[in-house]
Every structure is written in structure tokens, then in C-alpha cells.
matplotlib code that plots the C-alpha trace (Angstrom):
import matplotlib.pyplot as plt

x = [-65.4, -62.0, -61.9, -58.9, -58.2, -56.5, -54.0, -56.6, -58.7, -61.3, -62.4, -62.9, -64.4, -63.1, -63.7, -61.6, -58.3, -58.0, -54.5, -53.4, -52.8, -56.5, -57.5, -55.5, -57.3, -60.7, -60.0, -57.7, -60.0, -59.1, -55.4, -53.6, -50.3, -49.2, -48.9, -45.6, -45.8, -47.8, -47.1, -49.2, -49.2, -45.9, -44.3, -43.5, -44.7, -45.5, -48.8, -49.3, -49.8, -53.3, -55.4, -55.7, -58.9, -58.4, -55.0, -53.9, -52.6, -50.7, -50.2, -46.9, -45.8, -42.5, -42.9, -42.3, -38.8, -40.1, -41.6, -38.3, -36.4, -38.9, -38.6, -34.8, -34.5, -36.5, -34.2, -31.2, -32.8, -33.5, -29.9, -28.7, -31.0, -29.7, -26.1, -26.8, -28.3, -25.2, -22.4, -22.9, -20.1, -21.4, -22.1, -24.4, -23.6, -26.0, -28.0, -29.8, -31.3, -29.2, -29.7, -30.6, -30.1, -29.0, -26.1, -25.4, -22.1, -20.9, -18.1, -16.9, -13.7, -15.1, -14.0, -17.0, -16.5, -18.7, -18.9, -20.7, -23.4, -24.9, -25.6, -26.7, -29.2, -30.5, -31.1, -32.8, -35.2, -36.1, -36.8, -39.0, -40.8, -41.5, -43.3, -42.4, -44.3, -42.1, -43.4, -42.5, -41.9, -41.2, -39.0, -37.1, -33.4, -32.5, -34.4, -32.9, -29.4, -30.1, -31.5, -28.6, -26.0, -27.5, -27.3, -23.6, -24.5, -22.0, -22.5, -26.2, -25.4, -23.1, -25.7, -28.3, -26.0, -25.6, -29.3, -30.8, -31.7, -35.4, -35.4, -38.0, -36.3, -38.0, -37.1, -38.2, -38.7, -39.1, -39.1, -36.0, -34.3, -34.5, -32.9, -32.6, -34.3, -36.5, -38.3, -40.4, -40.7, -43.0, -45.5, -43.8, -40.7, -42.8, -43.0, -39.3, -39.0, -36.5, -33.1, -29.4, -26.3, -23.6, -20.3, -18.5, -16.2, -14.5, -16.1, -14.9, -17.4, -19.2, -17.0, -14.1, -10.7, -9.6, -12.4, -12.5, -12.8, -16.1, -17.3, -20.1, -22.2, -24.1, -27.3, -30.3, -34.0, -36.9, -40.6, -40.5, -37.9, -38.1, -37.2, -34.3, -33.1, -33.3, -31.3, -28.6, -28.4, -27.9, -25.1, -23.4, -23.7, -22.4, -19.3, -18.5, -18.9, -16.8, -15.1, -12.0, -11.5, -12.4, -10.3, -7.3, -8.2, -8.9, -5.9, -8.0, -6.7, -4.8, -4.3, -1.0, 0.0, 2.0, -1.3, -4.2, -7.5, -5.9, -6.6, -4.0, -5.6, -3.8, -3.9, -7.1, -8.7, -7.9, -9.5, -12.7, -12.5, -11.8, -14.8, -17.1, -15.8, -16.2, -19.9, -19.9, -18.5, -21.0, -24.0, -22.8, -22.0, -25.5, -27.0, -25.0, -22.7, -19.4, -16.4, -14.2, -11.3, -10.5, -7.5, -7.1, -5.8, -7.4, -7.0, -8.8, -10.7, -12.6, -13.6, -14.7, -16.9, -18.4, -19.2, -17.1, -14.6, -17.4, -19.4, -16.9, -13.5, -13.1, -13.2, -10.6, -6.9, -4.7, -1.4, 0.5, 1.7, 3.6, 2.8, -0.9, -3.4, -4.8, -7.1, -7.2, -10.7, -13.2, -15.8, -15.7, -18.4, -16.4, -14.1, -17.0, -18.4, -15.1, -15.3, -18.8, -17.6, -14.7, -17.0, -20.3, -23.3, -26.6, -29.9, -29.4, -26.5, -28.7, -28.9, -25.1, -24.1, -20.5, -19.3, -16.1, -14.4, -12.7, -10.4, -11.4, -9.9, -11.8, -10.5, -12.0, -11.1, -8.8, -11.4, -14.1, -12.1, -13.7, -12.2, -13.5, -16.6, -15.0, -11.7, -9.8, -9.5, -12.0, -13.1, -16.5, -18.4, -19.7, -21.7, -23.0, -25.9, -26.5, -30.0, -32.9, -35.5, -38.0, -35.7, -35.4, -38.0, -36.9, -33.2, -34.0, -36.0, -33.2, -30.8, -33.2, -33.5, -29.7, -29.5, -32.2, -30.4, -27.0, -28.4, -30.5, -27.4, -26.3, -29.8, -29.9, -33.3, -33.4, -35.6, -35.2, -34.9, -35.8, -33.3, -34.5, -32.9, -30.3, -29.8, -26.4, -27.5, -27.4, -30.2, -33.7, -36.8, -38.3, -35.4, -35.4, -39.1, -39.0, -36.1, -37.6, -41.0, -39.5, -37.6, -40.7, -42.9, -40.3, -39.9, -43.7, -44.2, -41.6, -43.5, -40.4, -41.0, -39.5, -39.4, -38.6, -35.2, -35.6, -32.6, -30.1, -29.8, -26.5, -25.8, -26.6, -29.7, -32.1, -31.3, -32.6, -30.5, -30.7, -30.4, -29.7, -30.5, -28.0, -28.4, -28.8, -31.2, -28.9, -29.3, -26.5, -26.7, -25.1, -26.4, -27.5, -29.2, -28.9, -30.9, -28.9, -30.1, -27.5, -24.1, -25.1, -25.9, -22.7, -20.5, -22.5, -23.2, -25.2, -26.4, -27.9, -31.6, -33.9, -34.5, -30.8, -30.5, -28.5, -30.2, -29.2, -29.0, -30.1, -27.5, -27.8, -25.1, -25.3, -23.3, -24.5, -22.2, -21.4, -17.8, -16.2, -14.3, -17.4, -19.5, -16.8, -16.9, -20.7, -20.4, -17.7, -20.1, -23.2, -21.6, -19.5, -16.6, -18.2, -18.5, -20.5, -18.4, -18.4, -17.0, -14.7, -11.0, -10.3, -13.0, -11.5, -8.6, -6.9, -5.8, -3.4, -3.5, 0.3, 3.3, 3.1, -0.3, 1.2, 2.4, -1.1, -2.6, -0.1, -1.0, -4.7, -4.0, -2.4, -5.4, -7.9, -6.2, -6.0, -9.7, -10.3, -10.9, -9.3, -7.5, -4.9, -3.1, -2.2, 1.4, 2.0, 3.0, 0.0, -2.6, -5.7, -8.0, -5.9, -5.9, -9.7, -10.1, -7.7, -9.6, -12.9, -11.5, -10.5, -14.1, -13.2, -16.4, -15.0, -12.2, -11.0, -9.3, -6.8, -5.6, -4.7, -8.2, -8.7, -5.3, -6.2, -9.8, -9.0, -11.7, -11.9, -13.4, -15.4, -16.4, -18.7, -17.9, -21.5, -22.8, -19.6, -18.7, -20.6, -18.8, -16.6, -16.8, -14.9, -12.5, -14.3, -17.6, -16.1, -14.7, -18.0, -19.9, -17.7, -17.6, -21.4, -21.6, -19.1, -21.3, -24.6, -23.4, -26.0, -23.8]
y = [41.4, 39.6, 35.8, 33.9, 30.3, 28.5, 25.7, 23.0, 24.4, 26.1, 29.6, 32.6, 36.0, 39.3, 43.0, 44.6, 45.9, 43.7, 42.6, 39.1, 39.9, 40.9, 37.7, 35.6, 37.4, 36.6, 32.9, 32.5, 29.9, 27.4, 28.0, 25.8, 27.8, 31.4, 32.5, 34.4, 34.9, 33.9, 32.3, 33.9, 32.2, 30.4, 33.8, 34.3, 37.7, 39.9, 39.5, 43.3, 42.7, 43.2, 40.4, 40.2, 38.5, 34.8, 34.5, 31.1, 31.5, 29.2, 30.6, 29.6, 29.1, 28.4, 24.8, 25.8, 26.7, 30.0, 30.8, 30.2, 32.2, 35.2, 35.3, 35.0, 37.6, 40.0, 39.1, 40.2, 43.6, 43.9, 43.1, 45.7, 48.3, 47.6, 47.8, 51.2, 52.5, 51.5, 52.1, 55.3, 54.8, 51.5, 51.0, 48.2, 45.6, 42.6, 40.5, 37.4, 34.4, 31.2, 27.6, 27.6, 31.4, 34.7, 37.1, 40.7, 42.2, 45.5, 47.9, 49.7, 50.5, 48.9, 45.3, 43.2, 40.7, 38.3, 41.0, 43.3, 40.7, 41.4, 45.0, 44.3, 41.6, 44.0, 46.6, 44.0, 43.2, 46.8, 46.9, 43.8, 45.3, 48.5, 46.1, 48.3, 47.5, 46.5, 48.5, 48.0, 50.9, 50.8, 53.6, 54.4, 53.5, 57.2, 57.9, 54.8, 55.9, 59.4, 58.1, 55.8, 58.3, 60.8, 58.1, 57.4, 53.8, 53.2, 49.4, 49.8, 52.4, 49.9, 47.2, 49.5, 50.8, 47.2, 47.0, 48.0, 51.7, 51.0, 48.7, 49.4, 49.2, 47.9, 49.3, 48.1, 50.5, 49.7, 52.9, 55.0, 52.1, 51.7, 49.0, 48.0, 44.6, 42.4, 40.9, 39.3, 40.1, 39.4, 42.1, 43.6, 43.3, 42.0, 38.6, 38.0, 37.0, 34.1, 34.9, 34.6, 36.1, 33.4, 34.3, 37.0, 36.4, 38.2, 38.3, 40.0, 42.3, 40.4, 37.4, 38.9, 38.7, 41.9, 43.8, 45.1, 42.7, 43.3, 41.9, 39.3, 38.7, 35.4, 34.7, 32.4, 32.9, 30.7, 31.3, 30.0, 30.3, 26.5, 25.7, 28.1, 26.6, 23.1, 24.2, 25.8, 22.7, 20.7, 23.0, 22.5, 18.7, 19.0, 20.9, 18.0, 15.6, 17.6, 14.9, 17.1, 17.1, 13.4, 12.4, 13.8, 12.5, 9.0, 9.1, 8.4, 11.0, 14.2, 17.1, 18.8, 22.1, 20.1, 19.1, 21.3, 19.5, 16.1, 13.7, 11.4, 8.3, 6.7, 3.0, 3.2, 5.4, 2.8, 0.1, 2.2, 2.8, -0.9, -2.0, 0.5, -0.7, -4.3, -3.5, -1.7, -4.7, -7.1, -4.9, -4.6, -8.2, -9.1, -6.6, -8.1, -5.2, -5.8, -3.8, -1.8, 0.6, 3.5, 5.8, 9.0, 11.1, 11.3, 13.7, 17.0, 15.7, 13.2, 16.0, 18.2, 15.4, 14.7, 18.4, 18.7, 21.0, 23.6, 23.0, 22.0, 23.3, 25.7, 22.7, 20.6, 20.0, 19.8, 18.4, 18.0, 14.7, 14.4, 18.1, 17.3, 18.7, 16.2, 16.5, 14.7, 13.2, 15.0, 12.3, 8.7, 8.6, 9.2, 6.3, 4.1, 5.0, 4.1, 0.7, 0.3, 1.3, -1.1, -3.8, -4.2, -4.9, -6.6, -5.9, -9.3, -7.8, -5.4, -4.2, -3.7, -2.5, -1.3, -0.2, 1.8, 3.1, 5.9, 8.5, 11.9, 15.4, 18.6, 22.1, 23.8, 27.2, 27.0, 28.8, 26.3, 23.3, 21.6, 18.4, 15.3, 17.1, 19.4, 18.0, 18.2, 14.5, 11.8, 8.3, 8.4, 5.1, 5.3, 3.0, 3.4, 1.3, 0.9, -0.4, -0.5, 2.3, -0.3, -1.2, 2.3, 2.1, -1.4, -0.3, 2.9, 1.0, -1.5, 1.4, 2.9, -0.5, -0.8, 2.7, 1.9, -1.2, 0.6, 3.5, 1.1, -0.7, 2.5, 3.4, 6.5, 7.8, 9.8, 11.8, 12.5, 15.6, 15.6, 18.1, 19.5, 21.1, 23.8, 26.9, 25.5, 22.3, 20.3, 18.6, 19.1, 19.9, 16.6, 14.5, 16.5, 16.2, 12.4, 11.9, 14.1, 12.5, 9.0, 9.9, 11.4, 8.4, 6.0, 7.8, 8.1, 4.4, 3.5, 5.7, 7.6, 11.2, 13.8, 17.5, 19.3, 21.1, 23.4, 23.9, 21.7, 18.8, 17.8, 19.6, 16.3, 15.1, 15.4, 13.5, 12.2, 13.3, 11.3, 13.3, 11.2, 12.3, 11.7, 11.0, 14.7, 15.6, 17.1, 16.1, 15.3, 14.9, 11.5, 9.3, 10.5, 8.9, 10.7, 9.6, 10.4, 10.2, 12.8, 11.1, 8.1, 10.6, 12.6, 9.4, 7.6, 4.7, 1.9, -1.6, -4.1, -4.5, -7.4, -5.9, -6.1, -2.3, 0.1, 1.8, 4.1, 2.8, 4.8, 5.5, 5.9, 7.6, 6.8, 7.0, 5.5, 7.0, 9.9, 10.3, 7.6, 10.3, 12.5, 9.5, 8.5, 12.1, 11.8, 8.5, 9.9, 12.7, 10.5, 8.1, 10.8, 8.5, 5.6, 3.3, 0.1, -3.0, -4.2, -0.9, 0.2, 0.4, -1.3, -3.7, -4.6, -3.4, -5.8, -4.1, -6.1, -5.0, -5.4, -6.4, -10.0, -10.2, -8.8, -12.1, -13.5, -10.4, -10.6, -14.3, -13.4, -10.6, -13.1, -15.4, -12.6, -11.3, -14.8, -15.0, -11.6, -9.5, -6.1, -5.9, -3.8, -4.3, -1.4, -2.3, 0.8, 0.7, 2.9, 2.0, 0.1, 3.0, 5.2, 2.4, 2.2, 6.0, 6.1, 3.3, 5.1, 8.3, 6.2, 5.1, 1.4, -0.7, -3.3, -3.4, -6.7, -6.4, -9.2, -10.0, -13.2, -14.5, -13.9, -15.6, -18.6, -19.0, -17.9, -15.1, -11.4, -8.9, -7.2, -3.5, -2.0, 1.7, 2.7, 0.2, 0.0, -3.3, -6.3, -9.0, -12.0, -13.6, -16.5, -15.6, -17.9, -16.2, -12.8, -14.0, -15.5, -12.4, -10.0, -12.4, -12.5, -8.7, -8.6, -10.9, -9.3, -5.6, -5.0, -3.7]
z = [-22.2, -22.6, -22.5, -21.0, -21.9, -19.0, -19.3, -18.5, -21.4, -19.3, -20.2, -18.0, -18.9, -17.5, -18.0, -20.7, -19.5, -16.4, -15.4, -15.0, -11.3, -10.9, -12.8, -10.3, -7.5, -9.0, -9.5, -6.5, -4.8, -7.6, -7.4, -4.9, -4.6, -4.7, -8.3, -9.1, -12.9, -15.9, -19.2, -21.9, -25.3, -24.2, -23.3, -19.6, -18.5, -15.5, -13.7, -14.3, -18.0, -19.2, -20.6, -24.3, -25.5, -26.4, -24.7, -23.5, -20.0, -17.5, -14.0, -12.6, -9.0, -7.3, -8.3, -11.9, -13.1, -14.6, -11.2, -9.4, -12.0, -11.6, -7.8, -7.9, -10.7, -8.5, -5.6, -7.6, -8.2, -4.5, -3.7, -6.3, -4.8, -1.3, -2.6, -4.3, -1.1, 1.0, -1.4, -3.4, -6.0, -7.2, -10.9, -12.0, -14.7, -15.0, -12.5, -13.8, -12.1, -12.3, -11.3, -7.5, -7.2, -8.6, -8.9, -9.7, -11.0, -9.5, -10.3, -7.1, -5.4, -2.2, -1.9, -0.8, 1.9, 3.9, 6.5, 4.1, 3.5, 7.0, 6.2, 2.6, 3.8, 6.4, 3.8, 1.5, 4.4, 4.6, 0.9, 1.2, 4.1, 2.0, -0.5, -3.4, -6.6, -9.6, -12.6, -16.2, -18.6, -22.3, -23.6, -26.8, -27.2, -27.2, -24.0, -22.3, -23.2, -21.9, -18.7, -17.9, -19.0, -16.5, -13.9, -14.8, -15.4, -18.2, -18.4, -19.0, -21.7, -23.4, -23.4, -24.9, -27.6, -28.8, -29.5, -32.8, -33.4, -33.4, -30.3, -27.7, -24.2, -21.1, -17.7, -14.2, -11.3, -7.6, -5.5, -6.3, -8.1, -11.9, -14.0, -17.6, -17.7, -20.0, -17.0, -15.8, -12.1, -9.2, -8.5, -5.5, -3.3, -0.4, -2.1, -1.7, 1.9, 2.1, 0.8, 1.6, 0.2, -0.2, -1.9, -3.8, -6.8, -9.6, -13.0, -16.2, -17.8, -20.5, -19.8, -21.7, -19.9, -21.7, -19.9, -16.3, -13.5, -11.6, -8.3, -8.5, -5.4, -5.5, -3.5, -3.4, -2.7, -1.9, -1.3, 2.2, 5.0, 5.7, 2.1, 2.3, 5.5, 4.0, 1.0, 3.1, 5.2, 2.0, 1.0, 4.3, 3.9, 0.3, 1.6, 3.9, 1.0, -1.5, -3.6, -4.0, -0.2, 0.2, -2.8, -1.0, 2.5, 1.2, -1.2, -4.3, -6.8, -7.2, -9.6, -10.4, -12.0, -14.5, -16.0, -14.9, -15.4, -16.0, -13.0, -11.6, -10.0, -7.0, -6.2, -4.1, -6.7, -9.3, -7.2, -7.1, -10.8, -11.6, -9.6, -11.4, -14.8, -13.8, -13.4, -16.7, -18.5, -16.9, -17.8, -21.4, -21.9, -20.6, -23.0, -25.9, -26.7, -28.5, -27.3, -29.6, -29.2, -31.6, -31.9, -29.8, -32.7, -36.1, -39.1, -39.6, -42.6, -40.4, -37.9, -40.8, -42.2, -38.8, -38.2, -35.1, -36.8, -37.4, -34.3, -31.6, -32.7, -29.7, -27.4, -29.2, -29.1, -32.2, -33.4, -36.7, -38.1, -41.3, -42.0, -41.9, -39.3, -36.8, -33.8, -30.4, -30.2, -28.1, -28.8, -29.8, -32.5, -35.7, -34.7, -34.2, -37.6, -39.3, -37.6, -39.0, -42.5, -42.5, -44.1, -45.9, -43.7, -44.3, -42.6, -40.9, -38.9, -37.0, -34.4, -34.0, -30.5, -30.2, -26.7, -26.1, -23.0, -24.9, -23.5, -24.9, -24.5, -24.4, -23.8, -20.7, -19.4, -16.4, -14.2, -15.1, -14.0, -10.9, -9.6, -11.4, -12.4, -15.0, -16.4, -19.7, -20.3, -19.2, -20.2, -21.9, -21.4, -24.9, -27.1, -30.6, -31.9, -35.6, -36.5, -38.9, -38.6, -37.5, -34.5, -33.1, -30.3, -29.2, -29.0, -27.2, -24.6, -24.2, -23.4, -20.9, -19.2, -19.0, -17.4, -14.9, -13.8, -13.5, -11.5, -9.3, -8.1, -6.5, -5.3, -7.5, -8.5, -11.8, -14.1, -17.8, -19.9, -23.6, -25.2, -28.5, -31.5, -30.8, -32.9, -34.0, -35.7, -38.9, -40.8, -42.0, -39.9, -41.0, -39.6, -36.4, -35.9, -36.5, -34.1, -31.4, -31.6, -31.4, -28.2, -26.7, -27.5, -26.1, -22.7, -22.4, -23.2, -20.5, -18.0, -17.0, -15.7, -18.1, -18.9, -22.1, -22.3, -25.3, -27.6, -25.7, -28.1, -29.8, -33.1, -34.9, -33.1, -30.1, -26.9, -23.6, -20.7, -17.4, -14.2, -11.1, -7.6, -4.8, -1.1, -0.2, -3.0, -5.6, -9.2, -11.6, -15.4, -16.2, -19.0, -22.4, -25.4, -28.7, -31.8, -34.9, -38.5, -39.8, -39.2, -41.4, -44.2, -43.8, -43.7, -46.4, -44.1, -45.8, -45.5, -47.9, -47.3, -48.0, -51.4, -52.3, -52.4, -50.2, -47.3, -44.5, -40.9, -37.9, -35.2, -31.4, -29.4, -25.7, -22.4, -19.2, -16.6, -18.9, -17.8, -15.7, -13.8, -13.2, -12.1, -9.6, -8.2, -7.9, -6.1, -3.7, -2.7, -2.7, -0.2, 1.5, 0.9, 2.9, -0.1, 0.0, 0.7, -2.9, -4.1, -1.3, -2.1, 1.3, 2.5, 5.9, 7.9, 10.4, 13.6, 15.7, 19.4, 19.9, 17.8, 18.9, 17.1, 13.8, 12.3, 12.6, 11.0, 8.1, 7.5, 7.5, 5.0, 2.6, 3.0, 2.4, -0.7, -2.2, -1.8, -3.6, -0.5, -0.4, 3.0, 4.8, 8.1, 10.4, 11.3, 13.4, 17.1, 18.0, 20.7, 19.5, 20.1, 17.8, 15.1, 15.3, 15.0, 12.0, 10.2, 11.0, 9.4, 6.4, 6.1, 5.9, 6.1, 8.5, 11.1, 12.5, 15.9, 16.7, 20.2, 22.1, 22.1, 18.3, 17.5, 19.5, 18.2, 14.6, 15.0, 14.6, 16.9, 14.2, 14.0, 11.5, 10.6, 11.2, 13.8, 15.9, 17.7, 16.3, 18.2, 17.6, 14.1, 12.8, 10.0, 7.6, 8.5, 7.7, 4.4, 3.3, 4.3, 2.3, -0.7, -0.7, -0.7, -3.6, -5.5, -4.8, -4.8, -2.1, 0.7]

ax = plt.figure().add_subplot(projection="3d")
ax.plot(x, y, z, "-o")
ax.set_aspect("equal")
plt.show()
């Protein structure tokens, strides 16, 4: 008999040689959702694997990321099989699962279009209906090379040739289709029922621009059709909210070929930006941060000392001053450290909270640039906290409280990911373990939901990443908190303790919005350009019915501006209906229509962009209402 230890610690006994799939069938009554894959001793594997006595097993469903990845990886194989059936000259490259979907890269003379997706999806449905089992085979490197050479799959042969001579290769078969693959997969093609092909794009083989350009077909897959329909609806809504489109329509920002990846903010975009930063200043003054500013260009020696030269050089820009190499800063932390080291500190000085709105530059490939979300220069709303080891938890909790308040003002829910030590890192195991455990304990004590993101920490320390959810359910990584015990060592940072001796402080790196530019992009999409009154670039637009009402509108504009209200007047000769539609398209929160009656009574016929006509209001009443919303930030 083989004994299986389940995630909850319970034990189940099965006959020797039974598969995980058979085990699932035997205990199915206790499993609430359809199992797609299993994690055996922390290794995700196929359900067809046999049980080894004493194995620790967790059965995963589509609610688990590994389950999603498994279903979508299988969908990529089904798509590739369909493409091979329909287009005989196709050669296969790679086809992994990705966030929210999958893709496969193909080499073929045929140019794929959206029209091809109909026939490919139809063939995929046939393969699903055939319910072909996915079977794993282990073969030698030589046999794998011979197999794919005979199949004329040159990309697979190249991948195998890069593996060690003694490597054991895994293949997956489904009907006539065979692929080089590490797995895992669901048991049979019949489980992949809800899928959709989305786009086709060019992709260089192995990401190298010197290699051949292949065609990459993207798709997505879900366990249920209703979930797929909901996701596709979200994508349609997201397209309407695209911040690049709205940024142009609302005259907020632009990009130009003279500076790819460098955003140009227009007057209305600057109003949006200034209001966001006004909130930032208030939050940080309340939390007792001191503001600093550090230079944009610093010498190579500094970046070597910080570790960025070795770990981040490919993303940096460089220059030469007085025949010496300098770098444009990609991060603010080394500058903050130099401010700290400019004087001797005592334990009585801690905690020291230094905030900086620092403009940083990072090199991104041209093809990766994406509006305000992926740029080459941005303002990082940074802060560095220097503290005693005994103050770590208290300071970390204070940062989390600041983040919760900031996101709450925008109605943004969030979850946290604890990102652990990456392969490319500095420091001892002991330091990393202490820092990681401290972050884990703090987030658990705060009662904030979190997941582990293995290997995604900074090269100098673990971090907590804050992922906010927008109004259509998408998540965005914004804030981050990094606990750092290594930079103080590298820069020989010290303070004088109670014992009169020198000691090392602990350092926190943190950003709340992450990037001011990116956060503005998120807000544009979250609100679909219809910003709350306190944030809106124009809070009210005055619409005179005829030219004779224009002088009164201009006088009101002057009064509104003097009282801190952002106002515009439509001075055109258009009819009032057109003016209303135009203001509505500009997503202005309020429109004040001015005719004879309004001039005589010093009122406005007020319209709300979402509620429509809300009747006559006195000018003073409108002013007081907008001022109250500015103060409370609740509308």
C-alpha cells in the first residue's frame, strides 16, 4: 500500500502504482472543485504520475495559479495541434502559458490574420471533442533529436541541442501531435472547453533580434465559458479605458518620436499630476517624513558600491563628465544614503524618514514601451527610512498604514505579494531569512491578505509588493516596501548607540504610488477619464447660451478661479446642445448653463455628467459644494 499525505495533513492509503488521477477519483467527494493538476512535494506534476509512498500532495484547481497555468499550457498545445492540421508547412517554436493566457510561436510562409482564428478555433473544438489523453514520455537526448529531425522541427532540435548530453527529455503526445515539453498538462484535451484566440504579433526566435521573426498567436482559456465571457467583456471595457487613447482625447499628455518613452505632460495633465502630488505631500507630512532632493547624475563609483553597476547596468544610461564615467540615476536610494552619511547620527535620531520625488531614468526596449505604464523616465515617489533593528516592525506597519490610506482615498482595494530572494542577489542566507521573516510577520499581524512570489525580491532584499484592483477588476502593482540590511553594510552606514559604540542602522526602501506617471495611467483607466471632482483638471464648465451671456460667464470664471475652483468657459458660437455634448465628451464633472434667468438671479442651471440636469443652484451654493469636495476628496 502507498500512503498519501494531503495538504491538510490527513493521510490516505492507496494500492501501489495508483495514479494521482485515480486517487482524485477515489476521494472526489471531499474535493469541492475540479482538480487540474497536483503539487507533489512542492513540485507541480501531472495527475497521471503514480503515487510514491509518503508523498505530500496538494490537489490544485483553476483557483490556483498553477492550475490556471496548466490548463492554459494545454490550450497552447491544442492550438498548435490545430494549426499543424490546417497549415502543413508550419514549424513549431515554443508555446508557454502566460499571465491571463497562452501563446505559441510559429514559423510559416502563411501570414496569420484574425480571419484564420475562426478556422483554428473550430479545429481546436474538434480536438477538445476528441478528448485526446495527454501522455508523457521520457526519452534520451539522442532519441529526441532524431525524432524532431525526422519531423523537420528545427526549432525543437535546437532547444534539445542546448541541453546537457545526459539530459532526459520529456515529450507530450495527444493523438498525432507530439511536442517537446516539461509539462505539466491536464489529463485530456476534453477539459479545455472555454478558449479564445485574441491577437497575432511578430516575435524573434529566442527574443534575439538577429534571429528569424516568427508569428506569435495569443489566446486565453478558462475552465468555464461564463468566466471567459466575463474576461472578454473586461478586455472590451479596458480598451475603452485605454489611458493612451483618453490621454489624447482629454489633452492630458503626449509622446513624440523626438523622445520615445519620455512623456510630455500638457496643462490639464499637470493639473491632474499636481493634485495627486498635493495628496502625496499631505500624507507624508502627516506621517512625519522629511523631504529631500538628490542629483540626477552621480559617478560610476557610487553605482558600483551600491551594486547597481553589476546588477542593473543594462537598464541604465551613462555619460562622461571631466573624462570620468557617470550614470543617470535609475533609483534614488544611493543619493538618500549619501544624505544620511553627510553627518554623524545617534540612536536618538531614529527613525529617520526621508521622502523624495525623484526623477529616474531606466532603459526600456522600444517595443516594450507602453504609454505611461512603461516609460524611460518617471518620478518615483520614494522614501527611505533609517532605523534601529528594534523599530523595524513598527516602521513597516506605519508604511502599510500610509499605503492603506492613500489607496482608500481612490477606493482601490489591494492585496500583497511577499517577494523573496532572487537568484541574482547579494548578502548572506541569515540576513535574507531575517528580513523575509520580518516582512512575513508584519503583513500577517496587520491581517492583510498576501501570497508568496518566489524569487522576485530586489537584489539587496525581500519586499512586499502592493497590487491594487481597479474598477473593472484588473490588478496593478503599485507600492513596494523593501527591507534592506545590505546597503548599510556596503556603504558603511553607522550610528552611535546607547553604549557609545558604532552600530549599523536598518533601511527601508518604499514607494506608495510606485511611479507617479504609471499611477496616473492607472487612475485614468480606473475612472475612464471621469475623475472625481477634487482630482478633475476642469471641475466645472460654464456654458453661455448666447454671446450676450458671455460677459457674465467670464466674470464668474474669474470669481471661481480666485476661490480655487478649476473652471473653463465655452466661448464658441455653437448651440447650447452642442456645448453640453462637448463638455460631456470632455468628462467635466459639472456644467453650468447660463441664460437670461441665470444672469438675473446669479444662478446656474447645473448639470452633472452622470446624473444629467440637477436644476438651478445659486452660484454661492455651487462654489461651496465644489470647495467641500476639494477638501474632503470624496467626490
